C-alpha positions in Angstrom: -194.4 -45.0 95.2 -192.5 -45.2 91.9 -194.3 -42.0 90.6 -192.9 -40.1 93.6 -189.5 -41.6 92.9 -189.6 -40.5 89.3 -190.8 -37.0 90.3 -187.8 -36.6 92.5 -185.5 -38.1 89.7 -186.8 -35.4 87.3 -186.3 -32.6 89.8 -182.8 -33.8 90.6 -182.0 -34.1 86.9 -183.2 -30.6 86.1 -181.1 -29.1 88.9 -178.1 -31.2 87.7 -178.4 -29.9 84.2 -178.6 -26.2 85.4 -175.5 -26.6 87.4 -173.6 -28.6 84.8 -174.6 -26.1 82.1 -173.2 -23.1 84.0 -170.1 -25.1 84.9 -169.4 -26.3 81.3 -170.2 -23.0 79.7 -167.9 -20.9 82.0 -165.2 -22.6 84.2 -164.6 -25.5 81.8 -165.4 -23.8 78.5 -161.9 -24.0 77.1 -161.5 -27.7 78.0 -165.0 -28.8 77.0 -165.2 -27.0 73.7 -161.5 -26.9 72.9 -159.4 -29.2 70.7 -158.8 -32.7 72.2 -156.4 -35.5 71.8 -157.4 -38.9 73.4 -155.0 -41.8 73.6 -156.5 -45.0 72.3 -153.4 -47.3 72.6 -149.6 -47.0 73.1 -149.1 -45.2 69.8 -152.6 -44.3 68.5 -154.5 -41.1 69.3 -157.9 -39.7 68.2 -158.0 -35.9 67.8 -160.6 -33.3 67.1 -159.5 -30.0 65.7 -161.7 -26.8 65.6 -160.8 -23.7 63.7 -163.0 -20.6 64.3 -163.6 -17.5 62.2 -165.2 -15.1 64.6 -166.0 -12.3 62.1 -169.0 -10.4 63.4 -172.0 -10.9 63.2 -171.7 -14.4 61.7 -169.2 -16.9 63.1 -167.9 -19.9 61.2 -166.1 -23.0 62.3 -164.3 -25.9 60.6 -164.1 -29.3 62.5 -162.1 -32.4 61.8 -161.9 -35.7 63.5 -158.8 -37.9 62.8 -156.5 -40.6 64.0 -152.8 -39.9 64.5 -149.9 -42.3 65.3 -147.2 -41.3 67.6 -144.1 -40.1 65.7 -145.9 -39.9 62.4 -147.0 -36.7 60.5 -149.7 -38.4 58.4 -153.3 -38.5 59.8 -156.3 -40.6 59.0 -159.4 -38.4 58.5 -162.6 -39.9 60.1 -165.1 -37.0 59.8 -165.3 -33.3 59.1 -167.9 -30.5 59.1 -168.3 -26.8 58.6 -170.7 -24.7 60.6 -171.9 -21.1 60.7 -174.1 -19.2 63.1 -174.8 -15.7 64.5 -173.3 -14.4 67.8 -172.3 -17.1 70.3 -174.2 -20.0 68.8 -171.2 -21.4 67.0 -170.4 -23.6 70.1 -173.6 -25.6 69.7 -173.4 -25.9 65.9 -169.8 -27.2 65.9 -169.2 -30.9 66.5 -167.3 -31.8 69.7 -165.4 -34.9 70.7 -166.4 -36.0 74.3 -164.4 -39.3 74.8 -163.4 -42.5 72.9 -161.9 -45.9 73.4 -160.5 -48.7 71.2 -161.3 -52.5 71.4 -159.9 -54.8 68.8 -160.8 -53.5 65.3 -163.4 -51.1 66.7 -163.1 -47.5 67.8 -166.0 -46.2 69.8 -166.4 -42.4 69.7 -168.8 -40.3 71.8 -169.3 -36.9 70.3 -171.8 -34.1 69.9 -172.8 -33.2 66.4 -175.9 -32.1 64.4 -177.4 -31.1 67.8 -177.3 -34.7 69.0 -175.4 -36.8 71.5 -173.9 -39.4 69.3 -172.0 -42.7 69.5 -170.1 -43.4 66.3 -168.5 -46.8 65.9 -165.6 -47.2 63.4 -164.8 -50.7 62.3 -161.5 -51.2 60.6 -161.7 -54.4 58.5 -158.5 -54.1 56.5 -155.7 -51.6 57.0 -157.0 -48.0 57.0 -160.4 -48.7 55.5 -163.3 -48.4 57.9 -167.1 -48.6 58.1 -169.0 -46.2 60.4 -172.2 -46.8 62.4 -173.9 -44.0 64.3 -176.3 -44.1 67.2 -178.2 -41.1 68.5 -178.4 -41.1 72.3 -180.2 -37.8 72.6 -181.7 -35.1 70.3 -180.9 -31.7 71.7 -183.7 -29.1 71.5 -183.2 -26.0 69.3 -182.7 -22.5 70.6 -180.0 -19.9 71.0 -177.3 -20.0 73.6 -178.3 -16.6 74.9 -181.9 -17.8 75.6 -181.5 -21.5 76.4 -177.9 -22.0 77.4 -175.5 -24.7 76.2 -175.5 -28.4 76.4 -174.2 -31.2 78.6 -172.9 -34.5 77.5 -170.9 -36.7 80.0 -169.8 -40.3 79.7 -168.2 -42.9 81.9 -166.7 -46.1 80.5 -165.9 -49.3 82.4 -164.8 -52.7 81.1 -166.6 -55.5 83.0 -166.0 -59.1 81.8 -165.9 -59.2 78.0 -168.1 -56.1 77.5 -167.8 -52.3 78.1 -170.5 -50.6 80.1 -171.3 -47.0 79.4 -173.0 -44.6 81.8 -174.1 -41.3 80.1 -176.2 -38.2 80.4 -177.0 -35.6 77.7 -179.3 -32.6 77.6 -179.7 -28.9 76.9 -180.3 -27.6 80.4 -183.1 -25.1 79.9 -185.1 -26.7 77.1 -185.3 -30.5 77.6 -185.2 -33.1 80.4 -182.4 -34.9 78.8 -181.5 -38.6 78.4 -179.4 -40.9 80.6 -178.8 -44.5 81.0 -176.5 -47.5 81.0 -175.3 -49.1 77.7 -173.6 -52.4 77.1 -171.2 -52.6 74.1 -169.5 -55.6 72.7 -168.1 -56.2 69.2 -170.0 -53.3 67.7 -173.3 -54.2 69.2 -175.0 -51.6 71.4 -177.9 -52.3 73.9 -179.5 -50.3 76.7 -180.1 -51.7 80.1 -183.7 -51.5 81.2 -184.5 -52.7 84.7 -187.8 -54.5 85.2 -188.8 -53.0 88.6 -192.2 -54.8 88.7 -190.8 -58.2 87.9 -191.2 -61.0 90.4 -187.5 -61.7 90.1 -186.6 -58.3 91.3 -185.8 -58.1 95.1 -185.7 -54.6 96.6 -185.0 -53.7 100.2 -183.4 -50.9 102.4 -179.7 -51.4 102.9 -176.7 -49.2 103.4 -173.0 -49.8 102.9 -171.2 -46.9 104.7 -167.7 -48.2 103.9 -168.0 -47.1 100.2 -168.9 -43.5 101.1 -166.4 -40.7 101.0 -164.1 -39.4 98.3 -161.1 -41.0 100.0 -162.3 -44.6 99.2 -160.6 -45.7 96.0 -162.3 -47.7 93.2 -160.2 -50.8 94.1 -161.3 -50.6 97.7 -165.0 -50.2 96.7 -164.7 -53.2 94.4 -163.4 -55.3 97.3 -166.2 -54.0 99.7 -168.9 -54.6 97.1 -167.6 -58.1 96.5 -167.9 -59.0 100.2 -171.3 -57.3 100.6 -172.6 -58.9 97.4 -171.6 -62.4 98.6 -173.2 -61.8 102.0 -176.5 -60.5 100.6 -176.8 -63.2 97.9 -176.3 -65.9 100.5 -178.8 -64.3 102.9 -181.4 -64.0 100.2 -180.8 -67.5 99.1 -179.6 -66.3 95.7 -176.2 -68.0 95.9 -175.3 -71.4 97.3 -172.1 -71.5 99.4 -170.1 -73.5 96.8 -170.6 -70.7 94.2 -168.6 -67.5 94.1 -168.5 -64.3 92.0 -166.8 -65.3 88.8 -166.9 -61.9 87.2 -168.0 -58.6 88.5 -167.6 -54.8 88.4 -169.5 -51.6 88.8 -170.4 -48.4 87.1 -171.9 -45.2 88.6 -175.0 -43.4 87.5 -173.8 -40.1 85.9 -176.4 -38.0 87.7 -175.7 -39.5 91.1 -172.4 -41.0 92.1 -174.1 -42.7 95.1 -175.9 -45.1 92.7 -174.0 -48.1 91.6 -174.8 -50.7 88.9 -173.0 -53.8 89.9 -172.8 -56.5 87.2 -171.7 -60.0 88.2 -171.7 -63.7 87.3 -171.7 -66.7 89.7 -170.5 -69.1 87.0 -168.5 -69.1 83.8 -171.4 -70.9 82.1 -173.8 -68.0 82.5 -174.3 -66.2 79.2 -175.4 -62.9 80.7 -174.4 -60.7 83.6 -176.7 -60.4 86.6 -177.4 -57.0 88.1 -177.5 -55.5 91.6 -178.3 -51.9 91.9 -177.2 -50.1 95.1 -177.5 -46.5 96.1 -179.4 -43.6 97.6 -183.0 -43.1 96.3 -185.8 -40.7 97.2 -188.8 -42.8 98.5 -191.8 -41.0 99.9 -189.9 -37.7 99.9 -187.1 -39.2 102.0 -183.7 -40.4 100.8 -183.0 -44.0 101.6 -180.2 -46.4 100.7 -181.3 -49.6 99.1 -180.1 -52.8 97.4 -181.9 -54.1 94.4 -181.2 -57.5 92.8 -182.8 -56.5 89.5 -184.3 -58.4 86.6 -183.5 -56.5 83.4 -183.5 -56.7 79.7 -181.0 -55.4 77.1 -182.8 -53.4 74.4 -180.8 -53.2 71.2 -180.3 -49.7 69.8 -181.0 -49.1 66.2 -178.4 -47.2 64.3 -179.2 -43.8 62.8 -176.8 -44.5 59.9 -174.5 -47.4 58.9 -173.0 -49.0 55.8 -176.5 -50.2 54.9 -178.0 -46.8 55.6 -175.2 -44.2 55.0 -175.5 -40.7 56.3 -176.3 -38.3 53.5 
């Protein structure tokens, strides 16, 4: 059964990439590949700046990533690069800021560079001095834009409990299957969520919650509905005694399917790790079904591609 599920996952993923590739390279080209300014706090912004020299036949670009405080002219340079390519390939050679957020002394930056979907973490120990650690989430395949199209890199960020959960997808639409997943990030540590579907602790059964369907349902309303449904299902499956309650919970969507929800929760403050319920619409035996899965999972630590112990050359 799981082979059939995975076959349909792959098919849906390829179709998604094709559509997203056309969308990002045309209708959203200026927004996706243009200069960006993202607010990290009340006064702090992270910016990427691209300057192009489109002299035919070779195109060149200069890219800078920097921090800027509101009302100040000075900037703090974080990274920079120069690129050159022929024809229209400058867009896939030039680094590109996707999104970012700040937590404490850490700034987490999702960006495309060196043909990779990257997560760079900047740790500011004292003042303006920082250490950088980089994680590769996906290696894009080589090939020209004309023959193989552009790339897709999309990220959602949700704070649940004392951690941030990241849902991402990255690929070059016509040359690779891409990578997707859910990450948990806390204090500079990054791990990937891997569900153990064959575990005896995993409970899986058909179930549908129609109240969360529809664009008009807000996130706040969905959280309230999921809270009620989760309590109900936990009690019915004898996974929660009546005196317990959901201490901490929240959800994040799968990037390739907004009808798949990863719901993280705790039933006690003494629990060290979150529990996971995965709800959504899956293809099973060639038919879509809604299901609820109380999942056993592991957190697989990601190894950095470069850090202060292994600096990028």
